[in-house]
N, C-alpha and C positions, 0 to 999 in steps of 0.2 A: 299499653299502646291506647290510644283513644278510640273514636268511632271507627269499627271496621270499614275497610273500602267496600265498593259495591261487589268486588270479587268475593270479599268474604262474606258478603251477606246474600249471595245469589241462590242459597238454598240448593245447592247441587246434591244430587243423590250421592250416597255413600258407597253405593255399589253401580257400577256401570252396567245398563241393562243388556241381556243376553237374550237374542230372539230365538224360538225353538229350532229355526235352522241353523243356528250357530253352536249348537252343542256338541263339543268334541267327545269322541269316545276313548281318546287317551287320557293316561292318568293326569288328574289336576296337577299343576305345578304349585307347589306350597312354597312361600317365600316369607321373609320377615325382615322387619327394618324399624328405624325409630326417627322421630322429630326431636333433635338434639336442640335444646332451647337454653338461653340465658337471658338475663336482664342487665340493660346498662342505661343508666340514667332514666330508669323507669321505662324503659322501652323494651319489650319483647322482641327478641332476635331469635332467629332459628338457622340452623346449619344446611345448605344446599349442596349438592355434588353435580359437576358436569362430566357426562359421558361423551369422550370425543367421536367414538364410533356412531353414536346417533346423533351426537350434537344437541344434546338436551340437558335441562336441569330438572332434578328430580330429588327425592329423599334418599339418604343411604340406604340400600337394602340388598337382599339377595337370597338365593335359593338354600333350602336347608342341605347340609351333609347329611349322608346316610346315618339314621339313628339319632339325629340331633334334634334337641327340644328348639321350640318356636323361641322362647326366650333366649336360648344360648345363641341361636342363629342370628337374632336381632343384635345382641350386644357384639357378636362377632363381626358382623357385617359393618357395623358402624365404626368398629375399631380398624378394620381394613381398609374403609373407604375415605374416612377422615383423619387416619392416624392417631387418634386420641380415644382411650377406653371411656365407656360411659356407663351409666347406673340407670336401669329402667325405672320408670315410674308410672303412671297411670296408663291404662290402654285407650287406644284411640280407634276410630272407625277404620276397618279394614277396606281393601279395594278388590275388585274382581274384574278382570278384562281378558280379552283374546290377545295372544301373541301373534305376531306376523305370521305364524306356522299354523294358526287356527287353533291352538290349544288354550284352555283356560287356566289362566294364572290367578292365584290369590295372594295377596300381600297382607300380613298381619302387622300392626303399626303399634308402637308404644310412644308415650313421651319420654324424654331420657335427659340426663343433666351429665355433664363432664364429671368423670370419676376423679376423685382426689387420692394421690398417691399416699397420703397419711391416713385420712379418715377411711378411705375404703381399701386399706391395705390387705385386710384378710380376704374381702372378696377378690380382689385382683390377684392375690397370690393362688387361689384357688382355681384361677382360669388357665387354659392352654395358652401358649405364645401365640400371637396373631402377627403374621407377617404382612406388611403393607400391600396393597395390589398394585399391579403394573400401571405406569401413567398411560398406557394405550387403554386402560379400562377407565380409570378416574384421573383426570388431569388437573382438575380444579376443584376447590371447596370455598365456600363463601358464607359468612355471616351476613345476614339481612334482616332488615325489620319485617315484622310480618305482612305488612301492606306490601313491601317490594318482593317478598318472596311469592305472594300470591301472584303477581305479575310475572315473576320471572319463571315461574313454573312452566315447563312445557306442556304437560298434560293437565287439562282443566280438571280432571276428576282428582288429582292429587291436592287440590284445595280443601277437599273435605275433611281429612284430618288436621290440616291446617287451621280450619274455621272451629274445629273442636277444641285444639290446642288454646286457641284464643279464648274462647268461652270457659276454658278449665281454668285459665289465669284470672279471667274477669269475675269468675265465681269463687275464688279464693280455694280451689282445688288442684292446682298444678304442682306446687311444692309440697311433696308429700316423702314419709318414709313407710316401709311395709312391716306389717306383722304377720308372719307366715304361721298357720296353725296347721301342723303335720299331724296325722295319725300314725303311728308307728307301722312299718312294713309287715308285709305277710309274716305271721308267727307259727310255730310248731302248734298244733292243736292241743286244747287242754287234755282230751283223752289220749293222746300220744305221748304225752309228758308225764314223767313220774318224779319230778324234782319239784323244788319250791317254785310256787307261781311268780316270784320275781325274778326268777332265773330262766323262765321259759325263753328260748332265743328265737331268731329269725330263721326262717326256711331258707334255701338258695334263691328262691324268688324274691323273699324280702330283702336279702342283701342285695340284689340286682337293684330294686326298688331305692334302697338307700343310696347306691351309687348314682342312680338318675337323679336324684335330688341335688347332686353337687352343682352342675352348671345352672339349674334354675336359681338356687339361692344365691350364687355368685353373681348371676346376671342382675339380681334385685339389690345387690350390694349388701347383704346380711352380715352384720357385724357382731351381733350377740346371739349366742346359742344357749337355748335353756331346754332342759329336757327332764322327764321323769327319771329317777334313779333306775328303774327296772330295766333289766338288760334288753329287752325288745326295742325300746326306746332308745336307750344309749347306743345300741348298734345302728339304728336307723340313722342317726345323727353323726355317728363317728366319722364316716368318710368326709363329710364336709369339714367337720371340726379339724381332722387330719390335713386335708388339703389347703385350708385357710390358715391354719397355726392357731386358730382362735381357741381360748379357754372354754371349757363346756361347764355351764352352770348346771348341776345335776339337784334337783329339788324333790324332797320326799313327800310334800303335798300333792305334787303332780300324779303320783301313782294312784291307782284304784283304790287301794285300801285307805290311804290317808284322805283322798278326796272325801270318801263317804263320811268320814269322821269331820272334816272341816272344809267344806266347799268355799267358804268366805275366803279362805287364804289363796283358793286357786284364783278366784275372781280379783284379789288384790293383785295378784302377779300379772294377770292380763291387763288390768288397768295400768300398772306400771310400765309395761312395755307400749301400751298405746300412748303414754305420756313421754316416753324417751323420745329422744331425737335420732338415735341410731336404729336402723334397721334390723329386725330380729326373728328368729325362728323359734317356735315353742312344739316341742314333740311332746304327745300325751297319748291317752287311752280313750276308747270308745265311751266308757261311763263317765270320763271327764268331761267330754265334748260338749252336752247342754249347757253346763255352767260357762265354759269358755264362750260358746256361741250367745248367751245370753248377755254377756258382758259386751261382745261385739255389737249386738243388736240395740244395746242401750247407748252406744257410741255411734251409730250408724244414721246416714241419712235414711228417712223413711222407705224408699223403694229398695235401698240395699237391705235393711232390717227385715222388711216383709218378705224378702225372698230367701233369707238365710235358711240353710237344711234345717227342718223342724222334726223329721221323723228318725227314729233308730233304724240305721246305725249312724246317721248323719254324715260321716265319711267311711269310706272303704279302706281297708288297710292300704297303706302307702299313698293315700289321697291327702290334700292339702287345700287350704283356703289362703289366697293371697290377699290380705286386706290394706289397701293403701289408705294411710291415715294423713289427714291434714292438720295443720294447728290453727286454731281459731280463737277468737276472744273468749268463747264459752268453753274452751278445752278441746281435747283432741276429737277429730271426727273422721268416721270411715266413709270415705267419698267413693269408694269403688271397691269391688272385691270379685275374684274369680277363683271357682273351685276347679279342681282337677288332678291328675296325676301328673308327674314329671316326665311325660312321654308326649310324643308328637301326636299320636293318634287321639287320645283324649282331648288334646288340644284342638285338634281338627274338629271334633264334636262340638265343642263349645263356641269355636271361630264361626262355624256354619250358623249356628243359631244367631250369633252376633250379626252376622251378615243379612239375616232376614230382619233384624230390629233395626230399621234404618232411622227410625226417629231418635235413636239413643245417641250419646256423644261419646260412647266407649266401645270398645270392642272386648269381648270375652265376659261380659257381664251375665252369666246364666242366673246370678243372684243380684239383680238390680231392679 
């Protein structure tokens, strides 16, 4: 689009102000959604939905189901309310406001593109079926230009993520794929294991972490699965590989032992994933992470690179970094990144930080 309209230049706060007298003691309502975008004739368009109960226009969003991750909730809610599956992209500013009942509600947003039944087949296969919402909840959905959407939105605060979306496109950071760097889940301790190191397995908690990865990787459209050959990494990625039907690429040099002999081979693998067009996950070990993070830093925007984890253990067992990669004339560029576990609780902590960073154009960037 051209020059943003006054509505998009208004400098609206990313978080609605809540005075001290409005603080609710009830649990915060956590929600997630997405700004679905497309480009037609070089014009950025976004998808709005209409709620007949409130007679308002807003972004597709909704509350988390029990135990659901924010990423999974965002993808599910968009599919329910628009009838089409999406793949999440860069995080956008979140909003916080009071409900009519006086409770605090936080909404976490991502940019999102329409999923392709062919290109995103694995990720879509790993998702649970999503029934459409009732027409009494959502009765219309419309594609609008960014300027028209800014005026159609009922709540003024909803323009904040739209403003960020427009800025991301203008700066070449909207069309991205992800490279997810995952440390294997919690494994049996070395002192308690008497077999070969390569065979040391996950604990029950580690297996639970592996299962929790599935909806997160599916929401980001991961179509390439790469892992260390050692059992604890292979077991971490197995639930997603099984649910998606994707072939797992097991690589010797991602193991601790082979990395020590040839870290350059690990660096080359990470660069290949950054340069690829498909979203991917790479599962490896703590001693390998410095090499992986160094490559990410070399390809990152300076604010992202400066805040990458720099101290051992870099990531805890079961944690991951979601790196959003844009293609530029100079090669792949990491334009945003989010660390955390595949659980809603850890994501809440990261998102709370983001809601305080009102000058940022993304939500979820503890490392920006």
